[in-house]
Backbone bond lengths (Angstrom), bond angles and torsions (degrees), N, CA, C in turn:
res aa  C-N    CA-C-N  psi(-1)  N-CA   C-N-CA  omega(-1)  CA-C   N-CA-C  phi
1 M - - - 1.453 - - 1.522 109.76 -
2 R 1.316 116.53 132.68 1.452 120.25 179.92 1.523 110.07 -92.34
3 Y 1.301 114.75 158.54 1.459 119.58 179.02 1.508 108.69 -142.63
4 C 1.318 115.69 162.54 1.456 121.95 177.39 1.513 107.91 -124.38
5 S 1.324 117.48 132.24 1.456 120.94 -178.44 1.515 109.68 -137.76
6 F 1.339 117.48 137.82 1.449 120.48 177.43 1.509 109.79 -149.20
7 A 1.321 116.04 162.82 1.465 121.54 177.10 1.520 108.78 -132.31
8 L 1.325 117.09 129.41 1.460 120.86 176.78 1.523 110.90 -69.21
9 V 1.321 116.45 -41.24 1.458 121.74 -178.92 1.518 108.26 -132.34
10 I 1.291 116.88 131.05 1.463 120.45 175.92 1.518 107.81 -107.11
11 A 1.296 116.74 114.00 1.467 120.60 -177.53 1.527 109.90 -75.63
12 F 1.307 115.36 149.70 1.470 121.27 171.87 1.514 107.76 -63.62
13 T 1.318 116.97 121.85 1.459 119.50 -175.87 1.515 110.87 -134.30
14 F 1.308 113.89 152.33 1.470 121.71 173.99 1.517 106.32 -130.74
15 F 1.319 117.65 132.12 1.457 120.93 -177.21 1.526 110.94 -116.85
16 A 1.314 115.81 136.94 1.463 121.18 173.15 1.523 107.75 -147.22
17 A 1.301 117.50 124.43 1.462 120.56 -176.62 1.521 110.62 -87.76
18 H 1.330 116.06 137.22 1.452 122.58 178.14 1.519 108.75 -139.29
19 D 1.308 117.67 149.45 1.453 122.44 171.27 1.516 107.40 -109.33
20 L 1.333 115.96 98.22 1.453 121.12 -172.62 1.515 110.55 -134.19
21 H 1.319 115.53 153.76 1.456 121.59 167.44 1.521 107.75 -96.96
22 G 1.342 116.36 158.53 1.454 120.33 -176.68 1.508 113.05 -52.24
23 A 1.327 117.67 -42.46 1.462 121.07 -177.82 1.526 111.48 -66.34
24 D 1.350 116.31 -22.58 1.450 119.99 -177.99 1.522 113.38 -80.96
25 L 1.331 118.23 -11.18 1.454 120.48 -175.23 1.527 112.18 -67.05
26 V 1.339 116.79 -41.26 1.455 120.10 -178.23 1.525 109.28 -62.96
27 G 1.329 115.89 128.56 1.449 121.38 -178.03 1.518 113.97 96.97
28 Q 1.344 116.84 -15.40 1.459 119.62 177.83 1.531 110.01 -73.22
29 K 1.325 115.98 152.70 1.460 121.50 178.71 1.523 109.69 -119.62
30 V 1.322 115.22 143.49 1.463 121.12 178.08 1.526 107.88 -128.31
31 T 1.312 116.10 141.01 1.467 121.86 -178.60 1.523 109.86 -114.59
32 V 1.323 115.58 133.29 1.465 122.39 -179.64 1.518 108.96 -116.93
33 E 1.321 116.83 132.62 1.454 122.53 176.07 1.525 109.01 -106.62
34 A 1.337 117.12 133.46 1.464 120.89 -176.80 1.522 112.66 -72.50
35 G 1.330 117.72 -26.98 1.456 118.52 -173.72 1.521 110.45 77.78
36 P 1.329 118.58 -157.85 1.466 121.22 -171.80 1.530 115.18 -79.77
37 H 1.335 118.07 -0.50 1.459 120.21 -176.08 1.532 111.28 -124.96
38 D 1.334 116.01 151.23 1.463 120.56 170.90 1.524 109.04 -65.34
39 R 1.316 117.44 143.34 1.471 122.08 179.59 1.522 108.81 -120.99
40 V 1.317 116.09 129.92 1.454 122.31 176.86 1.525 108.49 -131.22
41 N 1.334 115.77 121.83 1.459 121.88 -178.92 1.532 111.02 50.55
42 A 1.324 115.11 53.63 1.466 122.08 -175.15 1.522 111.03 -99.60
43 P 1.348 119.25 122.45 1.463 121.08 175.22 1.528 111.56 -65.10
44 V 1.317 116.05 141.34 1.459 123.01 -179.93 1.522 108.68 -127.26
45 R 1.319 116.45 135.10 1.464 121.66 174.08 1.521 108.49 -118.16
46 I 1.310 116.65 123.96 1.457 121.64 177.27 1.520 108.12 -115.34
47 H 1.314 115.81 119.73 1.465 120.94 -174.69 1.523 111.19 -72.75
48 L 1.330 115.42 134.98 1.468 122.30 179.81 1.517 110.37 -127.78
49 K 1.294 115.46 152.05 1.456 122.24 169.59 1.522 106.90 -107.69
50 L 1.337 116.76 108.89 1.460 121.36 -176.90 1.513 110.57 -127.27
51 D 1.298 115.85 146.02 1.448 120.96 169.26 1.522 108.10 -73.87
52 E 1.331 117.42 129.61 1.464 120.87 -174.49 1.523 112.49 -55.55
53 A 1.319 116.34 -39.76 1.461 119.81 -177.03 1.522 112.19 -64.76
54 S 1.326 117.62 -24.42 1.459 120.20 -177.09 1.527 112.61 -105.36
55 R 1.329 116.90 12.20 1.464 119.87 176.15 1.523 109.39 -60.77
56 P 1.336 118.76 126.77 1.467 120.28 179.71 1.522 111.30 -59.43
57 Q 1.323 116.26 132.53 1.450 121.53 -179.44 1.526 112.36 -101.95
58 G 1.317 117.72 -15.36 1.457 121.30 -179.59 1.520 111.48 -89.23
59 F 1.319 115.82 -165.71 1.454 122.20 178.54 1.530 109.79 -84.60
60 L 1.318 115.72 138.59 1.456 120.74 173.21 1.521 109.31 -106.76
61 E 1.316 116.60 149.47 1.455 122.65 177.04 1.519 108.91 -132.59
62 L 1.303 116.50 146.86 1.454 122.18 174.73 1.522 108.82 -117.64
63 Q 1.317 115.97 143.00 1.457 120.08 174.68 1.519 108.86 -98.12
64 S 1.332 116.02 123.50 1.460 121.82 179.61 1.527 110.36 -77.32
65 P 1.332 117.30 164.22 1.467 119.86 177.97 1.525 113.28 -57.02
66 D 1.343 118.08 -27.89 1.471 120.17 179.73 1.521 112.85 -88.12
67 G 1.349 116.24 5.33 1.456 120.37 176.41 1.516 115.76 93.38
68 T 1.327 117.66 -8.89 1.465 119.47 178.45 1.521 110.62 -76.04
69 W 1.338 114.96 157.85 1.457 121.29 179.41 1.526 109.27 -105.68
70 I 1.318 115.92 141.19 1.457 120.39 175.89 1.520 108.65 -132.05
71 P 1.345 117.29 145.60 1.464 119.79 -179.31 1.524 111.59 -71.51
72 A 1.315 115.19 152.09 1.465 121.91 176.31 1.523 108.16 -138.04
73 Q 1.321 116.15 164.48 1.465 120.81 -176.57 1.520 109.91 -146.52
74 I 1.312 116.29 142.39 1.462 122.57 173.59 1.522 107.48 -101.31
75 A 1.343 117.51 127.83 1.461 121.97 179.35 1.526 108.97 -141.72
76 P 1.340 117.44 152.03 1.466 119.40 175.16 1.524 110.91 -57.55
77 A 1.319 116.31 156.11 1.457 121.76 -177.62 1.523 111.30 -52.69
78 A 1.339 115.96 142.37 1.459 121.95 179.95 1.527 110.44 -71.71
79 L 1.333 116.07 159.39 1.462 121.54 -177.23 1.525 111.73 -56.59
80 E 1.342 117.34 -40.60 1.453 119.89 -177.17 1.524 112.54 -66.21
81 D 1.332 117.68 -14.58 1.464 121.71 179.08 1.528 112.53 -98.88
82 I 1.336 117.02 -1.70 1.463 121.08 -179.84 1.526 108.87 -95.83
83 P 1.335 119.85 123.64 1.465 121.49 -179.51 1.527 111.10 -56.69
84 P 1.335 117.92 144.27 1.464 121.04 -178.65 1.519 114.09 -55.78
85 T 1.330 117.63 -27.99 1.462 120.88 -178.23 1.521 113.08 -84.31
86 A 1.347 117.22 -8.25 1.463 120.77 -178.29 1.526 110.32 -91.47
87 A 1.339 115.41 156.58 1.456 119.99 177.16 1.524 109.34 -66.69
88 T 1.353 116.21 140.30 1.458 119.90 -179.41 1.520 112.16 -89.53
89 T 1.329 117.05 -14.27 1.456 120.40 176.38 1.525 108.89 -86.94
90 P 1.338 118.98 123.48 1.469 120.80 -177.84 1.524 111.49 -56.32
91 A 1.318 115.75 128.37 1.457 120.16 179.66 1.521 110.26 -90.73
92 K 1.331 115.91 154.34 1.449 120.08 177.53 1.523 108.70 -62.28
93 G 1.331 115.57 131.15 1.446 119.93 -178.60 1.521 113.58 88.53
94 S 1.327 116.77 5.63 1.458 120.35 178.75 1.523 110.35 -57.12
95 K 1.344 116.77 143.74 1.465 120.48 -175.19 1.528 113.41 -116.62
96 D 1.315 117.78 0.00 1.457 120.81 -177.13 1.518 110.60 -95.10
97 Y 1.329 115.47 111.92 1.458 122.04 179.96 1.517 109.86 -131.70
98 D 1.330 115.47 166.90 1.456 121.92 174.02 1.520 109.37 -123.89
99 L 1.326 115.58 139.18 1.461 121.74 166.18 1.525 105.45 -92.96
100 I 1.341 116.87 121.70 1.458 121.29 -171.11 1.523 109.89 -122.59
101 F 1.307 115.86 132.75 1.463 121.13 175.72 1.516 108.45 -154.90
102 V 1.330 116.88 170.91 1.461 122.09 -178.05 1.526 108.99 -113.59
103 V 1.336 116.19 120.19 1.457 121.47 177.33 1.524 108.43 -78.69
104 P 1.346 118.58 119.42 1.476 120.06 -177.51 1.522 113.64 -62.08
105 K 1.360 116.57 -45.81 1.456 119.43 -176.58 1.522 109.83 -161.69
106 L 1.325 115.32 135.28 1.459 120.26 177.81 1.526 107.84 -154.62
107 K 1.311 117.02 121.80 1.455 121.06 -177.78 1.527 111.20 -75.94
108 A 1.308 115.75 158.40 1.462 121.97 -179.53 1.520 111.24 -52.17
109 N 1.342 115.07 133.55 1.465 123.94 176.79 1.526 114.05 69.65
110 E 1.325 118.17 4.45 1.455 120.67 175.94 1.527 110.72 -85.94
111 K 1.344 114.80 161.12 1.458 122.72 174.54 1.526 108.64 -122.04
112 A 1.315 115.62 152.67 1.467 120.32 174.08 1.520 108.15 -143.28
113 T 1.317 116.60 139.65 1.459 122.32 179.63 1.520 109.40 -111.92
114 Y 1.320 115.61 130.46 1.463 122.60 -177.79 1.527 108.97 -118.49
115 E 1.320 115.63 140.82 1.460 120.91 -179.74 1.525 110.13 -111.51
116 I 1.340 115.54 133.80 1.463 120.76 174.53 1.523 106.55 -78.62
117 I 1.325 115.90 110.53 1.457 118.34 -169.56 1.520 114.70 -104.86
118 S 1.329 117.87 -20.24 1.457 117.15 -177.81 1.511 111.69 -161.80
119 E 1.316 114.03 167.37 1.461 123.11 173.73 1.519 104.59 -130.61
120 D 1.328 115.89 89.71 1.466 122.20 -165.63 1.516 110.97 -113.43
121 E 1.329 117.46 111.41 1.456 121.56 179.95 1.518 112.03 -65.50
122 A 1.323 117.27 -21.14 1.465 120.51 -175.66 1.524 112.00 -96.14
123 F 1.311 117.70 12.17 1.458 120.78 -178.22 1.525 110.15 -56.19
124 D 1.321 116.32 126.22 1.461 121.90 -172.58 1.526 110.38 -87.39
125 S 1.327 116.64 82.81 1.455 121.86 178.81 1.519 107.88 -148.84
126 P 1.350 118.55 139.66 1.474 119.48 179.31 1.515 110.83 -63.55
127 R 1.311 115.40 148.62 1.458 120.92 -178.48 1.518 110.23 -115.93
128 Y 1.321 114.93 147.51 1.454 120.18 169.99 1.528 109.38 -74.54
129 K 1.324 115.61 150.05 1.453 121.02 174.92 1.522 108.71 -154.49
130 W 1.335 116.10 139.79 1.460 122.06 177.16 1.529 110.08 -91.34
131 H 1.324 116.13 135.66 1.467 122.66 178.96 1.525 107.53 -122.68
132 D 1.325 116.46 109.82 1.461 121.47 -171.59 1.523 112.46 -99.74
133 T 1.325 115.24 137.25 1.464 122.90 166.55 1.519 105.15 -109.47
134 P 1.333 118.79 97.44 1.464 122.30 -168.91 1.532 113.00 -51.08
135 G 1.340 114.45 131.39 1.453 120.30 177.06 1.514 114.40 78.93
136 K 1.326 118.34 -1.56 1.461 121.60 -175.97 1.535 111.40 -123.49
137 S 1.332 115.03 -65.15 1.458 119.72 -174.46 1.520 109.92 -161.33
138 T 1.326 115.98 163.89 1.454 121.40 172.37 1.524 107.72 -137.39
139 E 1.330 115.10 135.38 1.464 120.18 -173.18 1.518 110.71 -116.23
140 L 1.328 115.89 131.98 1.460 122.06 175.88 1.523 108.47 -94.04
141 R 1.340 116.29 126.51 1.451 121.28 178.42 1.522 109.45 -124.38
142 L 1.314 115.13 146.04 1.461 122.37 172.25 1.517 106.04 -105.50
143 G 1.317 116.56 103.96 1.457 119.83 -167.67 1.518 107.88 66.09
144 K 1.332 117.17 -117.62 1.465 121.35 177.38 1.523 112.73 -103.92
145 T 1.332 117.25 2.20 1.461 121.56 -175.63 1.525 111.30 -91.64
146 P 1.337 119.23 120.66 1.466 120.35 177.35 1.519 111.43 -69.56
147 I 1.329 116.51 138.23 1.461 122.57 -177.84 1.534 110.70 -114.61
148 L 1.321 116.37 -53.73 1.462 123.66 -179.82 1.523 109.35 -135.95
149 R 1.328 115.85 152.70 1.463 119.73 172.40 1.523 108.04 -136.67
150 Y 1.321 115.88 117.24 1.465 121.76 -179.00 1.522 109.37 -91.25
151 M 1.342 116.19 122.58 1.459 122.86 -178.28 1.529 108.36 -100.10
152 Y 1.332 116.63 113.98 1.462 118.70 -174.57 1.526 113.28 -133.43
153 E 1.324 117.58 28.35 1.459 120.87 178.70 1.523 109.61 -60.68
154 P 1.340 118.64 135.67 1.468 121.06 -179.66 1.526 111.91 -63.11
155 L 1.332 115.65 156.39 1.452 121.57 178.56 1.521 110.91 -54.91
156 D 1.336 115.82 131.48 1.466 122.97 177.56 1.523 107.52 -122.91
157 D 1.325 116.46 107.75 1.465 122.44 -177.15 1.523 113.16 -91.76
158 S 1.307 118.00 11.33 1.470 120.67 -172.92 1.525 112.75 -64.10
159 T 1.336 117.25 -34.44 1.464 121.64 176.67 1.521 108.26 -141.74
160 K 1.336 115.80 164.95 1.464 120.16 178.26 1.522 111.23 -61.53
161 D 1.338 116.58 -42.04 1.456 120.48 -179.34 1.525 111.93 -66.49
162 R 1.347 116.48 -41.61 1.469 119.07 -179.69 1.530 110.39 -66.31
163 R 1.322 116.91 -36.40 1.451 118.51 176.71 1.522 110.52 -63.74
164 M 1.327 116.59 -43.36 1.459 121.18 178.88 1.530 110.99 -59.35
165 E 1.313 117.40 -36.40 1.463 121.85 -177.78 1.522 113.18 -74.02
166 T 1.341 116.94 -22.13 1.471 119.65 -168.84 1.530 114.43 -125.25
167 F 1.352 118.59 10.19 1.464 117.41 -173.76 1.524 114.67 -83.22
168 K 1.329 117.81 -3.61 1.464 118.97 174.01 1.528 109.28 -149.60
169 V 1.315 115.28 155.35 1.462 121.17 176.52 1.519 108.03 -97.88
170 F 1.347 117.42 148.81 1.456 120.46 -176.13 1.523 109.74 -163.80
171 H 1.329 115.69 168.67 1.466 122.46 179.20 1.524 110.73 -113.84
172 H 1.315 116.04 124.56 1.451 121.23 167.73 1.530 108.44 -75.92
173 V 1.338 116.42 150.35 1.462 122.58 177.82 1.524 108.71 -123.84
174 F 1.340 116.60 133.56 1.457 122.07 179.00 1.521 110.74 -99.14
175 S 1.321 116.52 158.51 1.455 122.60 172.87 1.528 108.67 -64.29
176 P 1.352 118.80 160.89 1.470 120.45 -177.01 1.516 114.41 -55.26
177 D 1.339 117.58 -31.45 1.468 119.26 179.25 1.527 112.41 -87.36
178 G 1.341 117.04 -1.77 1.455 121.27 177.88 1.517 115.17 75.63
179 K 1.329 117.47 5.06 1.465 120.15 -174.44 1.517 113.59 -90.79
180 E 1.314 116.90 -14.94 1.462 119.63 -175.90 1.524 110.30 -132.05
181 L 1.323 116.43 135.14 1.453 121.89 176.58 1.531 107.63 -86.75
182 L 1.325 116.94 108.61 1.456 121.19 -174.96 1.525 112.39 -71.98
183 T 1.316 117.38 -23.93 1.456 121.62 -175.01 1.523 111.88 -107.50
184 H 1.320 117.03 30.89 1.464 120.54 178.43 1.527 110.23 -57.46
185 W 1.311 115.87 137.91 1.467 119.79 175.35 1.521 108.48 -141.63
186 D 1.333 114.29 158.43 1.462 120.91 -178.75 1.515 108.64 -130.97
187 I 1.302 117.08 139.63 1.460 121.30 -177.80 1.522 112.06 -61.75
188 K 1.342 116.87 -19.46 1.466 121.31 -178.01 1.526 112.57 -93.54
189 Q 1.341 117.83 -1.20 1.457 119.43 -178.69 1.521 110.43 -72.01
190 I 1.337 116.34 166.60 1.457 120.53 -171.60 1.533 112.70 -66.30
191 F 1.340 117.12 -32.08 1.460 120.80 178.06 1.530 109.02 -125.60
192 P 1.328 118.54 74.39 1.472 120.45 -174.10 1.517 114.53 -68.86
193 H 1.355 117.89 -11.46 1.465 119.33 177.81 1.525 110.95 -79.43
194 H 1.336 118.01 -11.76 1.464 121.48 175.03 1.524 108.60 -83.12
195 R 1.316 116.45 119.72 1.466 118.77 -179.35 1.521 110.60 -162.23
196 G 1.338 116.04 125.62 1.456 121.31 171.59 1.517 114.71 52.18
197 L 1.332 114.84 -153.54 1.458 122.66 175.92 1.519 108.18 -93.14
198 F 1.326 116.47 117.29 1.458 119.98 176.55 1.525 108.50 -148.82
199 Y 1.312 116.00 177.25 1.458 121.71 -174.62 1.521 107.13 -141.21
200 G 1.332 116.81 123.26 1.448 120.14 179.41 1.522 110.95 -168.37
201 F 1.349 116.80 168.86 1.456 122.44 -178.83 1.536 109.60 -138.89
202 R 1.327 114.67 145.21 1.460 119.44 -177.69 1.524 112.18 -75.02
203 A 1.329 116.45 -40.05 1.466 120.72 -175.54 1.526 109.73 -116.79
204 V 1.330 116.52 101.14 1.461 122.36 -178.51 1.525 108.76 -117.99
205 T 1.327 115.46 131.89 1.467 121.11 176.71 1.522 108.82 -120.35
206 Y 1.322 116.42 132.84 1.463 120.38 179.02 1.518 109.55 -147.96
207 D 1.323 116.06 165.47 1.463 122.07 177.88 1.529 111.20 51.57
208 G 1.325 116.73 41.86 1.455 121.15 176.56 1.513 114.12 87.46
209 N 1.339 117.13 -66.05 1.461 119.34 -175.48 1.526 113.64 -141.34
210 Q 1.322 117.05 22.73 1.464 120.39 175.76 1.531 108.56 -84.30
211 H 1.329 117.16 130.78 1.456 121.92 -177.60 1.520 110.66 -122.68
212 V 1.340 116.16 130.42 1.461 120.58 178.42 1.533 110.13 -142.53
213 D 1.312 115.34 162.86 1.464 123.41 176.91 1.523 107.42 -119.58
214 I 1.346 116.44 101.88 1.461 119.78 -178.17 1.531 110.57 -101.45
215 W 1.327 116.45 15.02 1.465 122.65 170.05 1.530 108.99 -90.17
216 H 1.345 115.51 -52.02 1.465 120.33 176.83 1.531 111.65 -89.35
217 C 1.352 116.03 -12.52 1.472 122.56 179.60 1.523 111.49 55.73
218 L 1.332 114.84 58.71 1.456 120.80 179.89 1.528 111.40 -81.26
219 K 1.333 115.25 154.10 1.469 123.80 177.67 1.530 110.51 53.02
220 D 1.341 117.27 -122.73 1.470 120.76 -176.08 1.528 113.00 -80.27
221 T 1.334 117.08 -15.17 1.459 121.49 -170.09 1.527 111.69 -66.13
222 H 1.340 115.47 133.76 1.465 120.34 177.30 1.522 109.92 -166.71
223 Q 1.313 115.73 164.21 1.462 121.96 174.02 1.527 109.00 -107.61
224 K 1.313 115.29 139.99 1.469 119.96 -176.49 1.521 110.72 -131.63
225 Q 1.321 116.00 127.81 1.462 121.57 173.51 1.522 109.74 -67.01
226 E 1.338 116.62 124.23 1.459 120.63 178.66 1.528 111.67 -98.90
227 K 1.342 116.73 -47.20 1.463 118.74 179.24 1.523 110.38 -166.68
228 F 1.320 114.79 163.46 1.461 122.25 170.35 1.523 106.98 -91.02
229 E 1.316 116.99 117.66 1.461 120.88 -177.80 1.526 111.82 -83.30
230 A 1.325 117.16 -31.73 1.459 121.12 -179.99 1.521 108.67 -159.58
231 I 1.345 115.73 145.94 1.462 121.96 178.98 1.527 108.10 -137.96
232 E 1.337 116.74 129.45 1.450 122.13 179.40 1.525 109.57 -133.89
233 A 1.314 115.97 147.23 1.466 120.82 175.54 1.518 108.63 -156.82
234 G 1.335 116.49 134.69 1.462 121.01 179.92 1.512 110.33 -162.79
235 T 1.324 116.72 -154.59 1.459 120.56 -177.20 1.523 112.87 -82.21
236 V 1.334 117.76 -24.85 1.456 121.54 -175.05 1.520 112.19 -99.44
237 L 1.322 116.76 -39.04 1.456 119.05 -176.77 1.519 111.81 -147.20
238 G 1.336 113.75 158.44 1.454 123.47 166.59 1.515 106.31 -122.77
239 R 1.333 117.60 135.22 1.463 120.52 -173.57 1.516 109.88 -149.37
240 H 1.308 115.58 145.42 1.462 118.46 164.82 1.528 109.62 -144.59
241 R 1.326 113.82 151.04 1.458 122.16 179.08 1.528 107.35 -116.11
242 L 1.331 115.47 132.89 1.454 121.46 -170.59 1.517 110.92 -121.46
243 E 1.317 116.25 144.62 1.462 120.95 169.68 1.523 107.17 -104.03
244 I 1.327 115.55 120.94 1.463 121.69 -174.07 1.522 109.24 -125.81
245 A 1.329 116.31 126.65 1.466 121.62 178.09 1.521 110.03 -85.18
246 W 1.322 116.28 130.01 1.459 121.79 171.45 1.525 106.86 -95.78
247 N 1.314 116.84 110.75 1.455 122.50 -174.25 1.523 110.63 -106.87
248 G 1.331 115.74 131.89 1.457 121.51 -176.35 1.512 112.92 -113.84
249 N 1.311 115.91 -134.80 1.463 121.23 -177.18 1.523 110.85 -59.18
250 G 1.328 114.96 135.78 1.457 119.55 -176.78 1.509 113.26 69.97
251 K 1.327 116.19 12.69 1.469 123.21 -178.63 1.524 112.31 61.42
252 K 1.336 116.17 23.92 1.456 120.92 -179.88 1.531 110.33 -90.19
253 T 1.324 115.64 142.91 1.464 121.22 -178.35 1.526 110.50 -74.35
254 F 1.347 116.49 125.47 1.453 120.45 176.81 1.522 112.24 -111.61
255 A 1.341 117.62 -11.09 1.466 120.93 177.65 1.525 108.66 -158.57
256 T 1.324 115.05 153.29 1.465 121.66 176.87 1.522 108.46 -117.76
257 E 1.322 115.51 127.95 1.457 120.86 178.59 1.521 109.97 -103.59
258 H 1.317 115.74 135.66 1.459 121.77 170.60 1.525 105.56 -109.26
259 R 1.316 115.96 110.22 1.466 121.96 -174.20 1.524 109.25 -114.42
260 E 1.324 116.31 125.60 1.460 121.04 179.26 1.526 109.29 -118.21
261 V 1.317 116.00 124.89 1.458 122.07 179.32 1.519 108.52 -118.45
262 T 1.335 116.07 128.46 1.462 122.54 -176.96 1.522 109.72 -126.68
263 A 1.317 116.79 135.10 1.463 122.83 173.16 1.520 107.99 -112.80
264 Y 1.334 116.79 120.01 1.459 122.00 177.98 1.521 109.26 -96.93
265 N 1.320 116.33 133.99 1.460 122.10 177.97 1.523 108.77 -81.82
266 K 1.339 116.55 109.74 1.456 121.89 -178.72 1.522 109.61 -125.95
267 P 1.327 117.90 147.83 1.465 119.90 177.26 1.525 111.33 -54.68
268 G 1.322 116.06 129.70 1.454 120.44 177.38 1.501 115.90 85.06
269 G 1.323 118.05 -1.41 1.455 118.73 179.91 1.516 112.58 165.18
270 T 1.330 115.34 -161.33 1.457 122.40 -177.51 1.517 108.76 -130.00
271 M 1.333 117.06 141.28 1.453 121.22 170.69 1.516 108.14 -106.60
272 N 1.324 116.35 123.62 1.453 121.54 -178.88 1.524 110.20 -105.69
273 D 1.320 116.42 130.11 1.463 123.39 174.16 1.524 109.20 -109.13
274 L 1.332 116.25 140.42 1.460 121.05 170.59 1.518 107.82 -128.65
275 V 1.318 116.48 121.70 1.457 122.66 177.83 1.526 107.76 -122.04
276 S 1.321 116.06 132.58 1.467 119.71 -176.64 1.519 110.73 -131.22
277 R 1.320 115.84 138.48 1.464 122.18 174.68 1.523 107.60 -127.61
278 L 1.327 115.48 119.66 1.465 121.29 -176.32 1.524 109.73 -108.55
279 V 1.327 116.64 125.52 1.465 122.04 -175.81 1.527 108.98 -122.10
280 P 1.346 119.20 117.98 1.458 120.98 176.94 1.518 111.02 -62.84
281 T 1.327 117.35 146.32 1.462 120.26 176.32 1.519 110.50 -70.36
282 Q 1.351 116.42 -28.62 1.456 121.37 173.62 1.532 108.99 -161.67
283 G 1.325 116.29 154.10 1.450 119.80 178.94 1.522 112.52 62.55
284 T 1.329 115.67 -143.32 1.454 121.76 -178.84 1.525 110.24 -123.90
285 V 1.326 114.85 158.68 1.452 122.02 176.42 1.522 107.74 -124.98
286 K 1.323 118.04 131.81 1.458 122.67 176.23 1.519 108.75 -104.56
287 L 1.328 115.63 125.18 1.458 121.59 -179.41 1.521 108.42 -107.11
288 D 1.342 116.74 128.24 1.455 120.74 -177.12 1.524 108.86 -148.24
289 G 1.322 116.70 169.24 1.455 121.09 -178.43 1.508 111.28 -143.95
290 D 1.324 116.38 -153.97 1.453 120.44 179.79 1.511 110.37 -72.93
291 P 1.339 118.51 139.49 1.472 120.75 177.73 1.519 109.84 -66.88
292 P 1.351 117.92 153.30 1.460 121.33 179.85 1.522 112.22 -67.85
């Protein structure tokens, strides 16, 4: 079975594998290399092997070389690090995790070593949290500030307007202060199929000669939220992984998308990652669009 995978944003990452228990993390040191470019407020993921039962549940902190403390977070491995043949839903007893933090500044070709110094429940830093309106939407907030809002209301064919409002799932994005919805759209606008962060193609071929448009979602074509595969929230990031059905002719599913959206807490704003893996239900799927 073939699959399609892409990432809108690739974060600067450093990986180092360790076999550790949660209690062993405190006192460990990790070294990050900048590579050929200067790094400013760059997210870092360090791969860990942890027993699920001993995964730290409190706040983690790292001590920088200059003595300052920065928040860190333990989260299950990101979608882009999970092999296509492996299950995307975290299994009980899973051992693949990431230690995630944001490097404030590191010049090209420099190294910096950070020490995990504590696991402090009272760490004074705003936390991400998901706020769900079942069957409608779920909103990610950092403290009280809205960051993202995922719209996943099921397809409603009762009227033309309701179908237009519900034929695809997508993420709204807020301004850094949370006061303005940057991805506002109106059903009466000239291109109402453009909305937020979404993934689709105008010319899709599947099952030999089936043709659909899952960009404009014409006729039966639509995207449907099936389930939340994983949900994470902490001081460094808020993330969820979604299973989304791509439905074509006869409203039948021809591919399943696993979409992971991550918001990193960075000084002065938020960095949003979107990673998608599309798996045909059978055979192959050809994705195409308008010619240049």
